[in-house]
DONU-247637 format. One line per field, with one value per residue (C-alpha): residue number from 1; residue in one letter; chain; x, y, z negated. Coordinates in nm, 2 decimals, always signed. Example, Ala and Ser with C-alpha at 12.3 -4.5 7.8 and 13.67 -1.06 7.14 Angstrom:
<rokes>
num <- (1, 2)
residuo <- (a, s)
cadena <- (A, A)
east <- (+1.23, +1.37)
north <- (-0.45, -0.11)
up <- (-0.78, -0.71)
</rokes>
This chain:
<rokes>
num <- (1, 2, 3, 4, 5, 6, 7, 8, 9, 10, 11, 12, 13, 14, 15, 16, 17, 18, 19, 20, 21, 22, 23, 24, 25, 26, 27, 28, 29, 30, 31, 32, 33, 34, 35, 36, 37, 38, 39, 40, 41, 42, 43, 44, 45, 46, 47, 48, 49, 50, 51, 52, 53, 54, 55, 56, 57, 58, 59, 60, 61, 62, 63, 64, 65, 66, 67, 68, 69, 70, 71, 72, 73, 74, 75, 76, 77, 78, 79, 80, 81, 82, 83, 84, 85, 86, 87, 88, 89, 90, 91, 92, 93, 94, 95, 96, 97, 98, 99, 100, 101, 102, 103, 104, 105, 106, 107, 108, 109, 110, 111, 112, 113, 114, 115, 116, 117, 118, 119, 120, 121, 122, 123, 124, 125, 126, 127, 128, 129, 130, 131, 132, 133, 134, 135, 136, 137, 138, 139, 140, 141, 142, 143, 144, 145, 146, 147, 148, 149, 150, 151, 152, 153, 154, 155, 156, 157, 158, 159, 160, 161, 162, 163, 164, 165, 166, 167, 168, 169, 170, 171, 172, 173, 174, 175, 176, 177, 178, 179, 180, 181, 182, 183, 184, 185, 186, 187, 188, 189, 190, 191, 192, 193, 194, 195, 196, 197, 198, 199, 200, 201, 202, 203, 204, 205, 206, 207, 208, 209, 210, 211, 212, 213, 214, 215, 216, 217, 218, 219, 220, 221, 222, 223, 224, 225, 226, 227, 228, 229, 230, 231, 232, 233, 234, 235, 236, 237, 238, 239, 240, 241, 242, 243, 244, 245, 246, 247, 248, 249, 250, 251, 252, 253, 254, 255, 256, 257, 258, 259, 260, 261, 262, 263, 264, 265, 266, 267, 268, 269, 270, 271, 272, 273, 274, 275, 276, 277, 278, 279, 280, 281, 282, 283, 284, 285, 286, 287, 288, 289, 290, 291, 292, 293, 294, 295, 296, 297, 298, 299, 300)
residuo <- (x, x, x, x, x, x, x, x, x, x, x, x, x, x, x, x, x, x, x, x, x, x, x, x, x, x, x, x, x, x, x, x, x, x, x, x, x, x, x, x, x, x, x, x, x, x, x, x, x, x, x, x, x, x, x, x, x, x, x, x, x, x, x, x, x, x, x, x, x, x, x, x, x, x, x, x, x, x, x, x, x, x, x, x, x, x, x, x, x, x, x, x, x, x, x, x, x, x, x, x, x, x, x, x, x, x, x, x, x, x, x, x, x, x, x, x, x, x, x, x, x, x, x, x, x, x, x, x, x, x, x, x, x, x, x, x, x, x, x, x, x, x, x, x, x, x, x, x, x, x, x, x, x, x, x, x, x, x, x, x, x, x, x, x, x, x, x, x, x, x, x, x, x, x, x, x, x, x, x, x, x, x, x, x, x, x, x, x, x, x, x, x, x, x, x, x, x, x, x, x, x, x, x, x, x, x, x, x, x, x, x, x, x, x, x, x, x, x, x, x, x, x, x, x, x, x, x, x, x, x, x, x, x, x, x, x, x, x, x, x, x, x, x, x, x, x, x, x, x, x, x, x, x, x, x, x, x, x, x, x, x, x, x, x, x, x, x, x, x, x, x, x, x, x, x, x, x, x, x, x, x, x, x, x, x, x, x, x, x, x, x, x, x, x, x, x, x, x, x, x)
cadena <- (A, A, A, A, A, A, A, A, A, A, A, A, A, A, A, A, A, A, A, A, A, A, A, A, A, A, A, A, A, A, A, A, A, A, A, A, A, A, A, A, A, A, A, A, A, A, A, A, A, A, A, A, A, A, A, A, A, A, A, A, A, A, A, A, A, A, A, A, A, A, A, A, A, A, A, A, A, A, A, A, A, A, A, A, A, A, A, A, A, A, A, A, A, A, A, A, A, A, A, A, A, A, A, A, A, A, A, A, A, A, A, A, A, A, A, A, A, A, A, A, A, A, A, A, A, A, A, A, A, A, A, A, A, A, A, A, A, A, A, A, A, A, A, A, A, A, A, A, A, A, A, A, A, A, A, A, A, A, A, A, A, A, A, A, A, A, A, A, A, A, A, A, A, A, A, A, A, A, A, A, A, A, A, A, A, A, A, A, A, A, A, A, A, A, A, A, A, A, A, A, A, A, A, A, A, A, A, A, A, A, A, A, A, A, A, A, A, A, A, A, A, A, A, A, A, A, A, A, A, A, A, A, A, A, A, A, A, A, A, A, A, A, A, A, A, A, A, A, A, A, A, A, A, A, A, A, A, A, A, A, A, A, A, A, A, A, A, A, A, A, A, A, A, A, A, A, A, A, A, A, A, A, A, A, A, A, A, A, A, A, A, A, A, A, A, A, A, A, A, A)
east <- (+9.04, +8.68, +8.41, +8.70, +9.00, +8.99, +9.06, +9.40, +9.51, +9.46, +9.83, +9.84, +9.99, +10.23, +10.41, +10.28, +10.50, +10.79, +10.91, +10.78, +10.89, +10.65, +10.31, +10.47, +10.36, +10.14, +10.24, +10.10, +9.76, +9.83, +10.13, +9.88, +9.65, +9.90, +10.09, +9.79, +9.62, +9.92, +10.01, +9.61, +9.61, +9.97, +10.17, +9.97, +9.94, +9.98, +9.67, +9.47, +9.58, +9.45, +9.09, +9.02, +9.09, +8.87, +8.55, +8.62, +8.61, +8.97, +9.06, +8.93, +8.96, +9.22, +9.47, +9.64, +9.96, +9.89, +9.91, +10.22, +10.40, +10.38, +10.44, +10.77, +10.85, +10.78, +10.99, +11.30, +11.24, +11.23, +10.91, +10.76, +10.92, +10.98, +10.78, +10.79, +10.54, +10.17, +9.95, +9.68, +9.31, +9.28, +9.23, +9.52, +9.67, +10.05, +10.33, +10.34, +10.53, +10.35, +10.45, +10.49, +10.56, +10.90, +10.95, +10.97, +10.69, +10.50, +10.62, +10.51, +10.13, +10.11, +10.01, +9.71, +9.38, +9.25, +9.61, +9.62, +9.32, +9.39, +9.78, +9.78, +9.60, +9.81, +10.13, +10.01, +9.96, +10.28, +10.50, +10.67, +10.86, +10.87, +11.06, +11.27, +11.32, +11.41, +11.58, +11.75, +12.02, +11.89, +11.68, +11.41, +11.06, +10.82, +10.57, +10.63, +10.60, +10.36, +10.04, +10.18, +10.25, +9.92, +9.73, +9.91, +9.83, +9.46, +9.48, +9.61, +9.43, +9.15, +9.13, +9.09, +9.36, +9.60, +9.49, +9.55, +9.96, +10.03, +9.89, +10.12, +10.42, +10.46, +10.32, +10.67, +10.86, +10.78, +10.80, +11.17, +11.45, +11.46, +11.55, +11.27, +11.22, +11.38, +11.72, +11.69, +12.03, +12.01, +11.72, +11.68, +11.56, +11.91, +11.87, +11.62, +11.68, +11.94, +11.60, +11.43, +11.46, +11.33, +11.07, +10.96, +11.02, +10.75, +10.50, +10.54, +10.46, +10.16, +10.02, +10.08, +9.90, +9.57, +9.25, +9.17, +8.86, +9.11, +9.41, +9.56, +9.72, +10.06, +10.16, +9.99, +10.21, +10.47, +10.23, +10.09, +10.42, +10.29, +10.07, +10.21, +10.16, +10.28, +10.61, +10.64, +10.62, +10.89, +11.16, +11.12, +11.09, +11.33, +11.66, +11.56, +11.51, +11.81, +12.04, +11.91, +11.88, +12.25, +12.33, +12.15, +12.23, +12.54, +12.85, +12.70, +12.32, +12.45, +12.31, +11.98, +12.08, +12.14, +11.83, +11.58, +11.88, +11.89, +11.54, +11.58, +11.83, +11.65, +11.34, +11.49, +11.37, +11.15, +10.80, +10.49, +10.49, +10.86, +10.71, +10.90, +10.73, +10.94, +11.24, +11.21, +11.08, +11.41, +11.56, +11.41, +11.44, +11.78, +11.85, +11.56, +11.36, +11.61, +11.52, +11.23, +10.98, +10.85, +10.73, +10.45, +10.41, +10.20, +10.40, +10.16)
north <- (+11.16, +11.02, +11.30, +11.51, +11.63, +11.54, +11.23, +11.37, +11.31, +10.97, +10.79, +10.45, +10.17, +10.06, +10.41, +10.41, +10.08, +10.21, +10.39, +10.20, +9.92, +9.83, +9.85, +9.60, +9.27, +9.04, +9.24, +9.56, +9.59, +9.51, +9.72, +10.00, +9.95, +10.00, +10.23, +10.46, +10.40, +10.46, +10.81, +10.94, +10.87, +10.92, +10.70, +10.38, +10.07, +9.72, +9.64, +9.92, +9.89, +9.57, +9.58, +9.95, +9.76, +9.48, +9.71, +9.87, +9.51, +9.49, +9.18, +8.87, +8.77, +8.59, +8.79, +9.01, +8.84, +8.97, +9.29, +9.26, +9.15, +9.43, +9.66, +9.48, +9.46, +9.82, +9.95, +9.73, +9.86, +10.21, +10.31, +10.33, +10.36, +10.27, +10.54, +10.48, +10.27, +10.31, +10.14, +9.90, +9.88, +9.56, +9.27, +9.35, +9.65, +9.66, +9.89, +9.79, +9.94, +10.17, +10.29, +10.57, +10.69, +10.80, +11.09, +10.75, +10.65, +10.93, +11.03, +10.64, +10.71, +11.04, +10.72, +10.70, +10.92, +10.92, +11.10, +11.37, +11.43, +11.51, +11.64, +11.90, +11.73, +11.39, +11.60, +11.78, +11.40, +11.29, +11.64, +11.45, +11.14, +11.41, +11.62, +11.37, +11.19, +11.51, +11.76, +11.53, +11.65, +12.05, +12.29, +12.33, +12.19, +12.13, +12.24, +12.56, +12.69, +12.47, +12.65, +12.91, +12.75, +12.58, +12.96, +13.08, +12.80, +12.77, +13.15, +13.10, +12.74, +12.56, +12.20, +12.10, +12.30, +12.18, +11.79, +11.87, +12.04, +11.75, +11.52, +11.72, +11.72, +11.30, +11.26, +11.51, +11.30, +10.90, +11.07, +11.21, +11.03, +11.01, +10.62, +10.47, +10.53, +10.18, +10.31, +10.70, +10.69, +10.79, +10.83, +11.19, +11.27, +11.45, +11.17, +11.29, +11.66, +11.65, +11.59, +11.84, +12.14, +11.84, +11.76, +12.13, +12.23, +11.90, +12.04, +12.36, +12.28, +12.10, +12.36, +12.64, +12.40, +12.35, +12.52, +12.81, +12.73, +12.50, +12.71, +12.75, +13.07, +13.04, +13.37, +13.51, +13.35, +13.64, +13.87, +13.81, +13.85, +14.21, +14.09, +14.25, +13.93, +13.70, +13.93, +13.88, +13.55, +13.50, +13.71, +13.56, +13.17, +13.12, +13.24, +13.01, +12.72, +12.81, +12.76, +12.44, +12.31, +12.38, +12.17, +11.80, +11.89, +11.77, +11.96, +11.81, +11.92, +12.28, +12.46, +12.44, +12.60, +12.95, +13.03, +13.07, +13.21, +13.52, +13.56, +13.57, +13.85, +14.05, +14.07, +14.18, +14.52, +14.58, +14.71, +14.59, +14.93, +14.80, +14.60, +14.25, +14.06, +14.23, +14.17, +13.86, +13.83, +13.96, +13.73, +13.38, +13.47, +13.59, +13.24, +12.99, +13.16, +13.10, +12.76, +12.65, +12.88, +13.22, +13.43, +13.74, +14.03, +14.33, +14.60, +14.90)
up <- (-9.57, -9.58, -9.69, -9.79, -9.54, -9.14, -9.00, -8.93, -9.33, -9.32, -9.36, -9.16, -9.39, -9.13, -9.21, -9.61, -9.60, -9.39, -9.71, -9.99, -10.02, -10.35, -10.11, -9.84, -9.86, -10.07, -10.39, -10.27, -10.35, -10.72, -10.69, -10.56, -10.83, -11.13, -11.00, -10.94, -11.26, -11.46, -11.22, -11.29, -11.63, -11.77, -11.97, -12.04, -12.25, -12.01, -12.16, -12.07, -11.74, -11.70, -11.91, -11.73, -11.39, -11.46, -11.57, -11.26, -11.10, -11.00, -11.25, -11.35, -11.72, -11.71, -11.45, -11.68, -11.65, -11.28, -11.44, -11.69, -11.39, -11.14, -11.45, -11.52, -11.18, -11.12, -11.41, -11.28, -10.93, -11.06, -11.05, -11.33, -11.70, -12.06, -12.29, -12.65, -12.82, -12.91, -13.16, -12.96, -13.03, -13.00, -13.29, -13.55, -13.46, -13.32, -13.14, -12.82, -12.53, -12.31, -11.95, -11.75, -11.42, -11.30, -10.99, -10.74, -10.88, -10.85, -10.50, -10.38, -10.55, -10.28, -10.11, -10.31, -10.22, -10.55, -10.70, -10.37, -10.48, -10.86, -10.83, -11.05, -11.34, -11.26, -11.32, -11.62, -11.77, -11.63, -11.75, -12.04, -11.81, -11.45, -11.74, -11.86, -11.53, -11.33, -11.56, -11.84, -12.05, -11.97, -12.22, -11.91, -12.03, -11.77, -12.00, -12.12, -11.78, -11.59, -11.69, -11.51, -11.23, -11.19, -11.26, -10.95, -10.76, -10.81, -10.73, -10.35, -10.30, -10.29, -10.45, -10.03, -9.97, -10.26, -10.12, -9.75, -9.83, -10.02, -9.82, -9.50, -9.75, -9.81, -9.42, -9.37, -9.56, -9.42, -9.08, -9.18, -9.16, -9.50, -9.69, -9.80, -10.17, -10.30, -10.10, -10.27, -10.47, -10.84, -11.10, -11.11, -10.72, -10.61, -10.28, -10.14, -10.15, -9.91, -9.65, -9.77, -9.54, -9.28, -9.43, -9.55, -9.16, -9.01, -9.27, -9.17, -8.81, -8.87, -9.12, -8.82, -8.64, -8.76, -8.65, -8.79, -8.99, -9.15, -9.20, -9.50, -9.65, -9.71, -9.62, -9.87, -10.17, -10.14, -10.19, -10.50, -10.58, -10.59, -10.83, -11.20, -11.37, -11.14, -11.09, -11.48, -11.45, -11.16, -11.29, -11.64, -11.48, -11.16, -11.37, -11.64, -11.35, -11.16, -11.45, -11.57, -11.21, -11.16, -11.45, -11.31, -10.96, -10.78, -10.64, -10.25, -10.34, -10.50, -10.19, -10.31, -10.63, -10.51, -10.36, -10.67, -10.86, -10.56, -10.58, -10.92, -10.91, -10.64, -10.81, -11.18, -11.24, -11.00, -11.03, -10.80, -10.60, -10.50, -10.30, -10.48, -10.17, -9.88, -10.11, -10.10, -9.70, -9.60, -9.80, -9.69, -9.35, -9.38, -9.54, -9.40, -9.08, -8.80, -8.77, -9.03, -9.08, -9.03, -9.33, -9.23, -9.51, -9.41, -9.46, -9.70)
</rokes>
């Protein structure tokens, strides 16, 4: 990425287009602008999208219909969704429909560098819609634990490392055998979960090959479980995540559920001096490390 990340993180348009149909053809630029704006800003009125993009020089005074058509088309194809009504700030104040990103739209927006640069802020601004999309029908609310997740992420990684990891993961999806976003089954994101292991494997392989100066300390993650505050968060969060996600998963994807559930069980009752990181390491090595990745935790 120019000015921030090495050239290897620049994503070729052909690769993006292969998995994200809205970014193909003559409507691609407008779809990128609209989708990127809403993903970064959060739920928005169509006129606000147009107004701000016009100020930035992307549209002329008479091009509001173009923005509105792109929004409606993105809703039709599952990349945006209606998100209630809000009063307008222009003319006679009336209630108009605002639009927010869906999980599919958020994944598509990862093709936009500005979104990857602000990934944690973007997630926070879209918590309501992502919560509705990913875990609707459950009692889990992302906003209850997102501040803790954000704190943990910033404890482990710098902003540039977060950007690099997101880019590597997204690139791994683009290069995987997973279907294009238009063909992902269902609205809950489950259709892409089947490919998570393959995507993670590709990403881990690239991360492990990074030069020393660009290395990402993935091996420090498990060691954080020995921090009393983070251990407490994990002990309370993982069982809740597992129980609620199970409600939304179809039978053929439930193999994904037992991992956080078992980790949560392992952590219960442990204290930092019990070195919970080593317990989780041993479990992950049994379940995942055969073909996917190896975790190293230094023994005291």
